[in-house]
N, CA, C and O atoms as CSV, one atom per row, in Angstrom:
chain,resi,resn,atom,element,x,y,z
A,1,UNK,N,N,-43.578,-52.095,-64.224
A,1,UNK,CA,C,-42.345,-51.189,-65.050
A,1,UNK,C,C,-42.632,-49.511,-65.874
A,1,UNK,O,O,-43.752,-49.083,-66.154
A,2,UNK,N,N,-41.388,-48.816,-66.125
A,2,UNK,CA,C,-42.142,-47.846,-67.260
A,2,UNK,C,C,-42.308,-48.614,-68.427
A,2,UNK,O,O,-42.155,-49.834,-68.390
A,3,UNK,N,N,-42.595,-48.040,-69.417
A,3,UNK,CA,C,-42.631,-48.135,-71.000
A,3,UNK,C,C,-41.276,-48.668,-71.126
A,3,UNK,O,O,-40.363,-48.087,-70.540
A,4,UNK,N,N,-41.012,-49.867,-71.932
A,4,UNK,CA,C,-39.060,-50.446,-72.483
A,4,UNK,C,C,-38.900,-49.322,-73.638
A,4,UNK,O,O,-39.848,-48.667,-74.070
A,5,UNK,N,N,-37.629,-49.205,-74.051
A,5,UNK,CA,C,-37.239,-48.443,-75.283
A,5,UNK,C,C,-37.708,-49.090,-75.914
A,5,UNK,O,O,-37.963,-50.249,-75.585
A,6,UNK,N,N,-38.086,-48.438,-77.395
A,6,UNK,CA,C,-37.920,-50.023,-78.422
A,6,UNK,C,C,-36.783,-51.331,-79.047
A,6,UNK,O,O,-37.011,-52.328,-79.732
A,7,UNK,N,N,-35.092,-50.600,-78.256
A,7,UNK,CA,C,-34.583,-52.065,-78.454
A,7,UNK,C,C,-35.370,-52.938,-77.601
A,7,UNK,O,O,-36.007,-53.864,-78.102
A,8,UNK,N,N,-35.377,-52.698,-76.255
A,8,UNK,CA,C,-35.915,-53.275,-75.425
A,8,UNK,C,C,-36.690,-53.855,-75.187
A,8,UNK,O,O,-36.666,-54.826,-74.431
A,9,UNK,N,N,-37.796,-53.327,-75.892
A,9,UNK,CA,C,-39.559,-54.709,-76.267
A,9,UNK,C,C,-38.462,-54.782,-77.372
A,9,UNK,O,O,-37.931,-53.680,-77.229
A,10,UNK,N,N,-37.993,-55.218,-78.088
A,10,UNK,CA,C,-37.933,-55.956,-79.073
A,10,UNK,C,C,-36.895,-56.894,-78.871
A,10,UNK,O,O,-36.378,-57.697,-79.648
A,11,UNK,N,N,-36.650,-56.596,-77.464
A,11,UNK,CA,C,-36.134,-58.222,-77.069
A,11,UNK,C,C,-36.520,-58.906,-76.383
A,11,UNK,O,O,-36.341,-60.124,-76.389
A,12,UNK,N,N,-37.315,-58.099,-75.418
A,12,UNK,CA,C,-38.367,-58.815,-74.838
A,12,UNK,C,C,-39.514,-59.315,-75.520
A,12,UNK,O,O,-40.004,-60.289,-74.948
A,13,UNK,N,N,-40.012,-59.012,-76.405
A,13,UNK,CA,C,-40.379,-59.846,-77.234
A,13,UNK,C,C,-40.067,-60.431,-78.513
A,13,UNK,O,O,-40.956,-61.025,-79.122
A,14,UNK,N,N,-38.635,-60.309,-79.101
A,14,UNK,CA,C,-38.546,-61.274,-80.215
A,14,UNK,C,C,-37.415,-62.466,-79.809
A,14,UNK,O,O,-37.211,-63.677,-79.889
A,15,UNK,N,N,-36.872,-61.282,-79.344
A,15,UNK,CA,C,-35.341,-62.669,-78.922
A,15,UNK,C,C,-35.694,-63.388,-77.890
A,15,UNK,O,O,-35.773,-64.607,-78.044
A,16,UNK,N,N,-35.959,-62.853,-76.727
A,16,UNK,CA,C,-36.567,-63.716,-75.335
A,16,UNK,C,C,-37.881,-64.516,-75.182
A,16,UNK,O,O,-38.276,-65.368,-74.385
A,17,UNK,N,N,-38.532,-63.735,-76.555
A,17,UNK,CA,C,-39.994,-64.524,-76.481
A,17,UNK,C,C,-40.402,-65.140,-75.505
A,17,UNK,O,O,-39.866,-65.353,-74.418
A,18,UNK,N,N,-41.450,-65.452,-75.939
A,18,UNK,CA,C,-42.439,-66.758,-74.046
A,18,UNK,C,C,-41.536,-67.650,-73.982
A,18,UNK,O,O,-41.253,-68.090,-72.868
A,19,UNK,N,N,-40.952,-68.073,-74.978
A,19,UNK,CA,C,-39.683,-69.640,-74.347
A,19,UNK,C,C,-38.883,-68.980,-73.374
A,19,UNK,O,O,-39.191,-69.246,-72.213
A,20,UNK,N,N,-37.754,-68.037,-73.572
A,20,UNK,CA,C,-36.895,-66.962,-72.594
A,20,UNK,C,C,-37.422,-66.669,-71.711
A,20,UNK,O,O,-36.949,-66.867,-70.592
A,21,UNK,N,N,-38.920,-65.930,-71.974
A,21,UNK,CA,C,-39.582,-66.083,-69.976
A,21,UNK,C,C,-39.998,-67.314,-69.824
A,21,UNK,O,O,-40.512,-67.222,-68.709
A,22,UNK,N,N,-40.137,-68.359,-70.135
A,22,UNK,CA,C,-40.447,-69.637,-70.043
A,22,UNK,C,C,-38.780,-70.234,-68.904
A,22,UNK,O,O,-38.774,-70.626,-67.737
A,23,UNK,N,N,-37.983,-70.115,-69.564
A,23,UNK,CA,C,-37.196,-70.294,-68.850
A,23,UNK,C,C,-36.157,-69.656,-67.679
A,23,UNK,O,O,-35.324,-70.209,-66.962
A,24,UNK,N,N,-36.603,-68.163,-67.813
A,24,UNK,CA,C,-36.797,-67.200,-66.746
A,24,UNK,C,C,-37.582,-68.486,-65.121
A,24,UNK,O,O,-37.348,-69.206,-64.150
A,25,UNK,N,N,-38.507,-67.901,-65.979
A,25,UNK,CA,C,-39.566,-68.221,-64.528
A,25,UNK,C,C,-39.412,-70.187,-63.980
A,25,UNK,O,O,-39.912,-70.769,-63.018
A,26,UNK,N,N,-38.381,-70.768,-65.259
A,26,UNK,CA,C,-37.855,-71.858,-64.357
A,26,UNK,C,C,-36.270,-71.797,-63.248
A,26,UNK,O,O,-36.018,-72.471,-62.250
A,27,UNK,N,N,-35.332,-70.571,-64.019
A,27,UNK,CA,C,-34.813,-70.348,-62.759
A,27,UNK,C,C,-34.988,-70.481,-61.430
A,27,UNK,O,O,-34.573,-71.237,-60.552
A,28,UNK,N,N,-36.099,-69.053,-61.549
A,28,UNK,CA,C,-37.119,-68.396,-60.532
A,28,UNK,C,C,-37.374,-69.470,-59.335
A,28,UNK,O,O,-37.611,-69.211,-58.155
A,29,UNK,N,N,-37.256,-70.795,-59.979
A,29,UNK,CA,C,-37.331,-72.045,-59.270
A,29,UNK,C,C,-36.585,-72.328,-58.255
A,29,UNK,O,O,-36.619,-72.600,-57.055
A,30,UNK,N,N,-35.901,-72.175,-59.138
A,30,UNK,CA,C,-34.103,-72.931,-58.355
A,30,UNK,C,C,-33.782,-71.394,-57.835
A,30,UNK,O,O,-33.622,-71.447,-56.616
A,31,UNK,N,N,-33.648,-70.210,-58.270
A,31,UNK,CA,C,-32.898,-69.051,-57.281
A,31,UNK,C,C,-33.891,-68.081,-56.934
A,31,UNK,O,O,-34.986,-68.539,-57.263
A,32,UNK,N,N,-34.026,-66.719,-56.315
A,32,UNK,CA,C,-34.847,-65.405,-55.831
A,32,UNK,C,C,-34.271,-65.185,-57.112
A,32,UNK,O,O,-34.888,-65.126,-58.176
A,33,UNK,N,N,-32.341,-65.001,-56.840
A,33,UNK,CA,C,-32.316,-63.317,-57.766
A,33,UNK,C,C,-30.434,-64.434,-58.982
A,33,UNK,O,O,-29.643,-65.371,-59.088
A,34,UNK,N,N,-31.187,-62.661,-59.645
A,34,UNK,CA,C,-30.856,-62.547,-61.191
A,34,UNK,C,C,-29.197,-61.717,-60.406
A,34,UNK,O,O,-29.189,-61.229,-59.275
A,35,UNK,N,N,-27.840,-61.757,-61.439
A,35,UNK,CA,C,-27.292,-60.694,-61.371
A,35,UNK,C,C,-26.425,-60.231,-63.010
A,35,UNK,O,O,-25.686,-60.836,-63.787
A,36,UNK,N,N,-26.960,-58.976,-62.952
A,36,UNK,CA,C,-27.046,-59.178,-64.209
A,36,UNK,C,C,-25.878,-57.374,-65.025
A,36,UNK,O,O,-26.143,-56.174,-65.104
A,37,UNK,N,N,-24.796,-58.140,-65.382
A,37,UNK,CA,C,-23.625,-57.090,-65.592
A,37,UNK,C,C,-24.160,-56.634,-67.332
A,37,UNK,O,O,-24.556,-57.441,-68.175
A,38,UNK,N,N,-24.013,-55.027,-67.524
A,38,UNK,CA,C,-24.029,-54.246,-67.641
A,38,UNK,C,C,-26.240,-54.300,-67.978
A,38,UNK,O,O,-26.947,-54.791,-68.858
A,39,UNK,N,N,-26.554,-53.369,-66.493
A,39,UNK,CA,C,-27.991,-54.233,-66.532
A,39,UNK,C,C,-29.192,-52.991,-67.036
A,39,UNK,O,O,-30.421,-53.061,-67.049
A,40,UNK,N,N,-28.156,-51.736,-67.475
A,40,UNK,CA,C,-27.764,-50.718,-67.225
A,40,UNK,C,C,-28.942,-49.487,-68.298
A,40,UNK,O,O,-29.370,-48.360,-68.049
A,41,UNK,N,N,-29.164,-50.668,-69.822
A,41,UNK,CA,C,-29.538,-49.790,-70.703
A,41,UNK,C,C,-29.360,-50.981,-71.531
A,41,UNK,O,O,-28.531,-51.889,-71.461
A,42,UNK,N,N,-30.326,-50.766,-72.327
A,42,UNK,CA,C,-29.790,-51.718,-73.309
A,42,UNK,C,C,-30.835,-53.662,-73.324
A,42,UNK,O,O,-31.968,-54.098,-73.120
A,43,UNK,N,N,-29.400,-54.186,-73.725
A,43,UNK,CA,C,-30.285,-55.254,-73.556
A,43,UNK,C,C,-29.932,-56.065,-72.148
A,43,UNK,O,O,-30.292,-57.183,-71.780
A,44,UNK,N,N,-29.399,-55.436,-71.739
A,44,UNK,CA,C,-29.005,-55.960,-70.175
A,44,UNK,C,C,-30.615,-55.366,-69.142
A,44,UNK,O,O,-31.281,-55.780,-68.193
A,45,UNK,N,N,-30.603,-54.165,-70.103
A,45,UNK,CA,C,-32.289,-53.790,-69.529
A,45,UNK,C,C,-33.354,-55.422,-69.398
A,45,UNK,O,O,-33.887,-56.043,-68.478
A,46,UNK,N,N,-33.238,-55.567,-70.810
A,46,UNK,CA,C,-34.185,-56.368,-70.989
A,46,UNK,C,C,-34.379,-57.532,-70.467
A,46,UNK,O,O,-35.494,-58.032,-70.317
A,47,UNK,N,N,-33.119,-58.149,-70.093
A,47,UNK,CA,C,-33.068,-59.223,-69.488
A,47,UNK,C,C,-34.140,-58.246,-67.949
A,47,UNK,O,O,-35.326,-58.262,-67.619
A,48,UNK,N,N,-33.123,-57.661,-67.516
A,48,UNK,CA,C,-33.218,-57.148,-66.007
A,48,UNK,C,C,-34.812,-56.641,-65.316
A,48,UNK,O,O,-35.065,-56.372,-64.141
A,49,UNK,N,N,-35.673,-56.634,-66.438
A,49,UNK,CA,C,-37.289,-56.247,-66.736
A,49,UNK,C,C,-37.449,-57.685,-67.408
A,49,UNK,O,O,-38.274,-57.537,-68.309
A,50,UNK,N,N,-37.180,-58.519,-67.382
A,50,UNK,CA,C,-37.430,-59.997,-67.839
A,50,UNK,C,C,-37.407,-60.960,-66.304
A,50,UNK,O,O,-38.180,-61.893,-66.090
A,51,UNK,N,N,-36.577,-60.585,-65.557
A,51,UNK,CA,C,-36.040,-61.150,-63.913
A,51,UNK,C,C,-37.419,-60.343,-63.188
A,51,UNK,O,O,-37.819,-60.712,-62.084
A,52,UNK,N,N,-37.823,-59.657,-63.641
A,52,UNK,CA,C,-38.345,-59.029,-63.026
A,52,UNK,C,C,-40.014,-59.431,-62.872
A,52,UNK,O,O,-40.809,-59.491,-61.934
A,53,UNK,N,N,-40.057,-59.631,-64.109
A,53,UNK,CA,C,-41.497,-60.204,-64.712
A,53,UNK,C,C,-41.735,-61.702,-63.806
A,53,UNK,O,O,-42.705,-62.176,-63.216
A,54,UNK,N,N,-39.801,-62.324,-64.120
A,54,UNK,CA,C,-40.329,-63.118,-63.727
A,54,UNK,C,C,-40.736,-63.825,-61.960
A,54,UNK,O,O,-41.072,-65.007,-61.876
A,55,UNK,N,N,-40.648,-62.974,-60.739
A,55,UNK,CA,C,-41.097,-61.853,-59.946
A,55,UNK,C,C,-39.308,-62.756,-59.105
A,55,UNK,O,O,-39.340,-63.456,-58.093
A,56,UNK,N,N,-37.887,-62.391,-59.986
A,56,UNK,CA,C,-36.465,-62.437,-59.118
A,56,UNK,C,C,-35.852,-61.428,-58.994
A,56,UNK,O,O,-35.509,-60.579,-59.816
A,57,UNK,N,N,-35.664,-61.549,-57.616
A,57,UNK,CA,C,-35.104,-60.048,-57.425
A,57,UNK,C,C,-33.394,-60.226,-57.709
A,57,UNK,O,O,-32.667,-61.201,-57.515
A,58,UNK,N,N,-33.073,-58.796,-58.274
A,58,UNK,CA,C,-31.774,-58.596,-58.860
A,58,UNK,C,C,-30.840,-57.701,-58.219
A,58,UNK,O,O,-30.910,-57.014,-57.200
A,59,UNK,N,N,-30.271,-57.823,-58.772
A,59,UNK,CA,C,-28.477,-57.313,-58.782
A,59,UNK,C,C,-28.073,-56.357,-60.501
A,59,UNK,O,O,-27.364,-56.778,-61.415
A,60,UNK,N,N,-28.792,-55.075,-60.433
A,60,UNK,CA,C,-28.415,-54.373,-61.429
A,60,UNK,C,C,-26.871,-53.690,-61.274
A,60,UNK,O,O,-26.451,-52.890,-60.438
A,61,UNK,N,N,-26.020,-54.509,-62.733
A,61,UNK,CA,C,-24.590,-54.046,-62.534
A,61,UNK,C,C,-24.136,-53.059,-63.351
A,61,UNK,O,O,-24.128,-53.581,-64.466
A,62,UNK,N,N,-23.846,-52.211,-63.426
A,62,UNK,CA,C,-23.128,-50.755,-64.808
A,62,UNK,C,C,-22.492,-49.930,-64.319
A,62,UNK,O,O,-22.562,-49.305,-63.261
A,63,UNK,N,N,-21.469,-49.949,-65.621
A,63,UNK,CA,C,-20.417,-48.763,-65.352
A,63,UNK,C,C,-20.833,-47.891,-65.057
A,63,UNK,O,O,-20.188,-47.271,-64.212
A,64,UNK,N,N,-21.956,-47.367,-65.468
A,64,UNK,CA,C,-22.712,-46.223,-65.599
A,64,UNK,C,C,-23.480,-46.403,-64.315
A,64,UNK,O,O,-24.636,-46.819,-64.404
A,65,UNK,N,N,-22.850,-46.077,-62.859
A,65,UNK,CA,C,-24.338,-46.391,-62.096
A,65,UNK,C,C,-25.239,-45.469,-62.690
A,65,UNK,O,O,-25.594,-45.733,-63.839
A,66,UNK,N,N,-25.784,-44.213,-62.033
A,66,UNK,CA,C,-27.015,-43.320,-62.233
A,66,UNK,C,C,-28.301,-44.658,-63.117
A,66,UNK,O,O,-29.406,-45.051,-62.743
A,67,UNK,N,N,-27.556,-44.965,-64.229
A,67,UNK,CA,C,-28.668,-45.678,-65.665
A,67,UNK,C,C,-28.579,-46.833,-64.822
A,67,UNK,O,O,-29.313,-47.726,-65.243
A,68,UNK,N,N,-27.975,-47.129,-63.831
A,68,UNK,CA,C,-28.093,-49.142,-62.913
A,68,UNK,C,C,-28.904,-48.480,-61.802
A,68,UNK,O,O,-29.041,-49.281,-60.877
A,69,UNK,N,N,-29.266,-47.756,-61.651
A,69,UNK,CA,C,-29.879,-47.000,-60.332
A,69,UNK,C,C,-31.734,-46.990,-60.782
A,69,UNK,O,O,-32.762,-47.503,-60.338
A,70,UNK,N,N,-31.310,-45.998,-62.009
A,70,UNK,CA,C,-32.760,-45.961,-62.754
A,70,UNK,C,C,-33.220,-47.432,-62.991
A,70,UNK,O,O,-34.230,-47.770,-62.374
A,71,UNK,N,N,-32.749,-48.161,-63.627
A,71,UNK,CA,C,-33.500,-49.837,-63.984
A,71,UNK,C,C,-33.860,-50.361,-62.758
A,71,UNK,O,O,-34.991,-50.815,-62.578
A,72,UNK,N,N,-32.732,-50.340,-61.609
A,72,UNK,CA,C,-32.963,-51.113,-59.793
A,72,UNK,C,C,-34.478,-50.171,-59.732
A,72,UNK,O,O,-35.516,-50.690,-59.322
A,73,UNK,N,N,-34.411,-48.730,-60.203
A,73,UNK,CA,C,-35.659,-48.773,-59.534
A,73,UNK,C,C,-36.969,-48.356,-59.935
A,73,UNK,O,O,-37.802,-47.613,-59.417
A,74,UNK,N,N,-36.915,-49.388,-61.563
A,74,UNK,CA,C,-38.078,-49.199,-61.567
A,74,UNK,C,C,-38.071,-50.666,-62.368
A,74,UNK,O,O,-38.479,-50.795,-63.523
A,75,UNK,N,N,-37.381,-52.054,-61.315
A,75,UNK,CA,C,-37.311,-52.759,-61.128
A,75,UNK,C,C,-38.488,-52.934,-59.625
A,75,UNK,O,O,-39.616,-53.402,-59.476
A,76,UNK,N,N,-37.627,-52.375,-58.864
A,76,UNK,CA,C,-38.724,-52.300,-57.348
A,76,UNK,C,C,-39.598,-52.032,-57.938
A,76,UNK,O,O,-40.453,-52.915,-57.870
A,77,UNK,N,N,-39.877,-51.200,-58.547
A,77,UNK,CA,C,-41.843,-50.619,-58.913
A,77,UNK,C,C,-42.706,-51.904,-59.258
A,77,UNK,O,O,-43.937,-51.861,-59.253
A,78,UNK,N,N,-41.902,-53.188,-59.596
A,78,UNK,CA,C,-42.556,-53.809,-60.135
A,78,UNK,C,C,-42.795,-55.007,-58.421
A,78,UNK,O,O,-43.667,-55.863,-58.566
A,79,UNK,N,N,-42.411,-55.004,-57.679
A,79,UNK,CA,C,-42.561,-55.749,-56.568
A,79,UNK,C,C,-41.274,-55.966,-56.075
A,79,UNK,O,O,-40.818,-55.601,-54.991
A,80,UNK,N,N,-40.796,-56.518,-56.859
A,80,UNK,CA,C,-38.913,-57.431,-56.504
A,80,UNK,C,C,-37.128,-56.062,-55.729
A,80,UNK,O,O,-36.542,-54.993,-55.900
A,81,UNK,N,N,-37.164,-56.908,-55.183
A,81,UNK,CA,C,-36.713,-56.260,-54.679
A,81,UNK,C,C,-34.851,-56.174,-55.359
A,81,UNK,O,O,-34.502,-57.286,-55.757
A,82,UNK,N,N,-33.908,-55.246,-55.492
A,82,UNK,CA,C,-33.221,-55.216,-57.170
A,82,UNK,C,C,-32.439,-53.511,-55.695
A,82,UNK,O,O,-32.899,-52.783,-54.816
A,83,UNK,N,N,-31.548,-53.695,-56.160
A,83,UNK,CA,C,-30.509,-52.440,-56.391
A,83,UNK,C,C,-29.423,-52.601,-57.189
A,83,UNK,O,O,-29.144,-53.671,-57.730
A,84,UNK,N,N,-28.690,-51.437,-57.310
A,84,UNK,CA,C,-27.612,-51.044,-58.687
A,84,UNK,C,C,-25.974,-51.266,-57.701
A,84,UNK,O,O,-25.759,-51.149,-56.495
A,85,UNK,N,N,-25.170,-51.578,-58.711
A,85,UNK,CA,C,-23.833,-51.567,-57.531
A,85,UNK,C,C,-22.642,-51.240,-59.371
A,85,UNK,O,O,-22.612,-51.984,-60.351
A,86,UNK,N,N,-21.601,-49.435,-59.095
A,86,UNK,CA,C,-21.778,-49.546,-59.943
A,86,UNK,C,C,-20.143,-50.824,-60.107
A,86,UNK,O,O,-19.333,-51.123,-59.229
A,87,UNK,N,N,-20.199,-51.226,-61.381
A,87,UNK,CA,C,-19.071,-51.762,-61.822
A,87,UNK,C,C,-18.682,-51.862,-62.930
A,87,UNK,O,O,-19.540,-51.787,-63.809
A,88,UNK,N,N,-17.184,-52.078,-63.354
A,88,UNK,CA,C,-16.306,-52.596,-64.293
A,88,UNK,C,C,-16.437,-54.234,-64.556
A,88,UNK,O,O,-16.691,-55.272,-63.945
A,89,UNK,N,N,-16.123,-53.799,-65.763
A,89,UNK,CA,C,-15.737,-55.885,-65.877
A,89,UNK,C,C,-14.763,-55.882,-66.747
A,89,UNK,O,O,-14.597,-56.869,-67.463
A,90,UNK,N,N,-13.765,-54.531,-66.863
A,90,UNK,CA,C,-12.744,-54.554,-66.888
A,90,UNK,C,C,-11.606,-54.248,-66.102
A,90,UNK,O,O,-10.434,-53.950,-66.335
A,91,UNK,N,N,-12.517,-54.461,-64.804
A,91,UNK,CA,C,-11.487,-54.276,-63.266
A,91,UNK,C,C,-11.738,-55.441,-62.362
A,91,UNK,O,O,-12.637,-55.469,-61.522
A,92,UNK,N,N,-10.846,-56.437,-62.603
A,92,UNK,CA,C,-11.348,-57.926,-61.526
A,92,UNK,C,C,-11.397,-57.239,-60.503
A,92,UNK,O,O,-12.462,-57.535,-59.962
A,93,UNK,N,N,-10.496,-55.948,-59.477
A,93,UNK,CA,C,-11.086,-55.813,-58.008
A,93,UNK,C,C,-12.851,-54.950,-58.881
A,93,UNK,O,O,-13.063,-55.987,-59.510
A,94,UNK,N,N,-13.535,-54.420,-59.131
A,94,UNK,CA,C,-14.585,-54.404,-59.247
A,94,UNK,C,C,-15.377,-55.139,-59.342
A,94,UNK,O,O,-16.422,-55.119,-58.691
A,95,UNK,N,N,-14.991,-56.163,-60.378
A,95,UNK,CA,C,-16.359,-57.786,-60.634
A,95,UNK,C,C,-16.178,-58.115,-59.954
A,95,UNK,O,O,-17.071,-58.940,-59.757
A,96,UNK,N,N,-14.663,-58.169,-58.179
A,96,UNK,CA,C,-14.524,-58.856,-57.313
A,96,UNK,C,C,-15.740,-57.866,-56.140
A,96,UNK,O,O,-16.713,-58.496,-55.725
A,97,UNK,N,N,-15.612,-56.728,-55.805
A,97,UNK,CA,C,-16.483,-56.147,-55.203
A,97,UNK,C,C,-17.981,-55.974,-55.612
A,97,UNK,O,O,-18.832,-55.201,-55.173
A,98,UNK,N,N,-18.043,-56.933,-56.592
A,98,UNK,CA,C,-19.714,-56.711,-56.522
A,98,UNK,C,C,-19.726,-58.368,-56.429
A,98,UNK,O,O,-20.833,-58.567,-55.929
A,99,UNK,N,N,-19.263,-59.354,-56.581
A,99,UNK,CA,C,-19.338,-60.738,-56.329
A,99,UNK,C,C,-19.277,-60.604,-54.499
A,99,UNK,O,O,-20.126,-61.333,-53.987
A,100,UNK,N,N,-18.578,-59.949,-53.654
A,100,UNK,CA,C,-18.603,-59.834,-52.651
A,100,UNK,C,C,-19.973,-58.864,-51.553
A,100,UNK,O,O,-20.217,-58.945,-50.349
A,101,UNK,N,N,-20.485,-58.172,-52.454
A,101,UNK,CA,C,-21.751,-57.631,-51.938
A,101,UNK,C,C,-22.574,-58.457,-52.370
A,101,UNK,O,O,-23.058,-59.127,-51.458
A,102,UNK,N,N,-22.964,-58.715,-53.409
A,102,UNK,CA,C,-23.729,-59.829,-53.672
A,102,UNK,C,C,-23.691,-60.967,-52.891
A,102,UNK,O,O,-24.518,-61.787,-53.288
A,103,UNK,N,N,-22.885,-61.436,-51.679
A,103,UNK,CA,C,-22.452,-62.676,-50.980
A,103,UNK,C,C,-22.844,-62.074,-49.555
A,103,UNK,O,O,-22.836,-62.583,-48.434
A,104,UNK,N,N,-23.174,-60.861,-49.990
A,104,UNK,CA,C,-22.588,-60.308,-47.925
A,104,UNK,C,C,-24.619,-60.371,-48.189
A,104,UNK,O,O,-25.376,-61.043,-47.488
A,105,UNK,N,N,-24.934,-59.712,-49.055
A,105,UNK,CA,C,-26.353,-59.196,-49.463
A,105,UNK,C,C,-27.158,-60.415,-49.205
A,105,UNK,O,O,-28.095,-60.466,-48.409
A,106,UNK,N,N,-26.477,-61.949,-50.351
A,106,UNK,CA,C,-27.827,-62.220,-50.738
A,106,UNK,C,C,-27.103,-64.521,-50.602
A,106,UNK,O,O,-27.439,-65.613,-51.059
A,107,UNK,N,N,-26.025,-63.924,-49.664
A,107,UNK,CA,C,-25.604,-65.918,-49.696
A,107,UNK,C,C,-24.933,-66.298,-51.171
A,107,UNK,O,O,-23.717,-66.403,-51.331
A,108,UNK,N,N,-25.666,-66.440,-51.953
A,108,UNK,CA,C,-25.408,-66.236,-53.069
A,108,UNK,C,C,-26.034,-66.102,-53.875
A,108,UNK,O,O,-27.107,-65.571,-53.589
A,109,UNK,N,N,-25.773,-66.531,-55.596
A,109,UNK,CA,C,-26.030,-66.161,-56.865
A,109,UNK,C,C,-26.108,-67.282,-57.905
A,109,UNK,O,O,-25.100,-67.955,-58.118
A,110,UNK,N,N,-27.059,-67.480,-58.454
A,110,UNK,CA,C,-27.388,-68.905,-58.933
A,110,UNK,C,C,-27.376,-68.057,-60.854
A,110,UNK,O,O,-26.932,-68.682,-61.817
A,111,UNK,N,N,-27.685,-67.290,-60.914
A,111,UNK,CA,C,-28.419,-66.674,-62.484
A,111,UNK,C,C,-27.473,-65.631,-62.135
A,111,UNK,O,O,-27.573,-64.976,-61.098
A,112,UNK,N,N,-26.025,-65.380,-63.491
A,112,UNK,CA,C,-25.223,-64.581,-63.825
A,112,UNK,C,C,-25.485,-63.949,-65.480
A,112,UNK,O,O,-25.252,-64.505,-66.554
A,113,UNK,N,N,-25.996,-62.721,-65.226
A,113,UNK,CA,C,-25.957,-62.684,-67.067
A,113,UNK,C,C,-24.628,-61.532,-66.740
A,113,UNK,O,O,-24.414,-60.568,-66.005
A,114,UNK,N,N,-23.812,-62.464,-67.981
A,114,UNK,CA,C,-22.199,-61.765,-68.310
A,114,UNK,C,C,-22.366,-60.497,-69.768
A,114,UNK,O,O,-21.557,-60.237,-70.659
A,115,UNK,N,N,-23.958,-59.848,-69.460
A,115,UNK,CA,C,-24.059,-58.770,-71.161
A,115,UNK,C,C,-23.121,-57.886,-70.796
A,115,UNK,O,O,-22.149,-58.025,-71.539
A,116,UNK,N,N,-22.923,-56.903,-69.871
A,116,UNK,CA,C,-21.485,-56.229,-70.013
A,116,UNK,C,C,-20.580,-56.571,-71.316
A,116,UNK,O,O,-20.680,-57.693,-71.812
A,117,UNK,N,N,-19.894,-55.823,-71.749
A,117,UNK,CA,C,-18.886,-55.680,-73.248
A,117,UNK,C,C,-17.897,-55.134,-72.637
A,117,UNK,O,O,-17.928,-54.154,-71.893
A,118,UNK,N,N,-16.979,-55.791,-72.961
A,118,UNK,CA,C,-15.443,-55.715,-73.174
A,118,UNK,C,C,-14.951,-55.321,-74.370
A,118,UNK,O,O,-15.696,-55.775,-75.238
A,119,UNK,N,N,-14.036,-54.680,-74.860
A,119,UNK,CA,C,-13.495,-54.532,-76.052
A,119,UNK,C,C,-12.498,-54.505,-75.780
A,119,UNK,O,O,-11.897,-53.590,-75.218
A,120,UNK,N,N,-11.744,-56.485,-76.462
A,120,UNK,CA,C,-9.790,-56.283,-76.205
A,120,UNK,C,C,-9.344,-56.244,-77.485
A,120,UNK,O,O,-9.975,-57.098,-78.109
A,121,UNK,N,N,-8.527,-55.647,-78.236
A,121,UNK,CA,C,-7.951,-55.550,-78.858
A,121,UNK,C,C,-6.519,-55.972,-79.429
A,121,UNK,O,O,-5.534,-55.475,-79.974
A,122,UNK,N,N,-7.041,-57.269,-78.938
A,122,UNK,CA,C,-5.392,-57.994,-78.675
A,122,UNK,C,C,-5.643,-59.422,-79.164
A,122,UNK,O,O,-6.758,-59.944,-79.158
A,123,UNK,N,N,-4.245,-60.159,-79.693
A,123,UNK,CA,C,-4.652,-61.859,-79.361
A,123,UNK,C,C,-4.948,-62.706,-78.197
A,123,UNK,O,O,-3.922,-63.386,-78.183
A,124,UNK,N,N,-5.376,-62.959,-77.603
A,124,UNK,CA,C,-6.573,-63.922,-76.481
A,124,UNK,C,C,-5.296,-64.422,-75.731
A,124,UNK,O,O,-5.376,-64.482,-74.504
A,125,UNK,N,N,-4.400,-64.702,-76.195
A,125,UNK,CA,C,-2.738,-65.085,-75.540
A,125,UNK,C,C,-2.527,-63.850,-74.596
A,125,UNK,O,O,-2.385,-63.913,-73.375
A,126,UNK,N,N,-2.530,-62.858,-75.269
A,126,UNK,CA,C,-1.933,-61.577,-74.904
A,126,UNK,C,C,-2.712,-60.939,-73.837
A,126,UNK,O,O,-2.133,-59.980,-73.325
A,127,UNK,N,N,-4.249,-61.305,-73.212
A,127,UNK,CA,C,-5.191,-60.749,-72.830
A,127,UNK,C,C,-4.310,-60.764,-71.334
A,127,UNK,O,O,-3.269,-61.414,-71.245
A,128,UNK,N,N,-4.777,-60.085,-70.350
A,128,UNK,CA,C,-4.837,-60.513,-68.747
A,128,UNK,C,C,-6.303,-60.841,-68.457
A,128,UNK,O,O,-7.172,-61.204,-69.250
A,129,UNK,N,N,-6.407,-60.546,-66.610
A,129,UNK,CA,C,-6.994,-60.732,-66.746
A,129,UNK,C,C,-9.092,-60.398,-66.856
A,129,UNK,O,O,-10.127,-61.064,-66.832
A,130,UNK,N,N,-8.591,-58.726,-66.993
A,130,UNK,CA,C,-9.544,-58.139,-66.946
A,130,UNK,C,C,-10.650,-58.104,-68.595
A,130,UNK,O,O,-11.710,-57.479,-68.614
């Protein structure tokens, strides 16, 4: 995989660390597939890289399709299957389409990393499904 950005490298070395990689390895024993929202950059990219290191196949979901495709290609370079899906986590139909694509392609997903962020500027009781 290409050299990670300093932010991603810090995540892999400091935040995720050996214990996090151990957890991913244990997850790998239970499932072959990780779905990572917000996987096209930043910490999401770091999660994708760690999952690839653990040998997991990956669905990289991101609102920026070009970024998701770049990260998925780098993951494939490590020998795992990976593909990008443009997903806007603030749009219910978009997340439904992601789930449908995952189930059609893999049958199930046991590891979901909801990394993508959404800002809601209202009290939770006033928020919608998105």
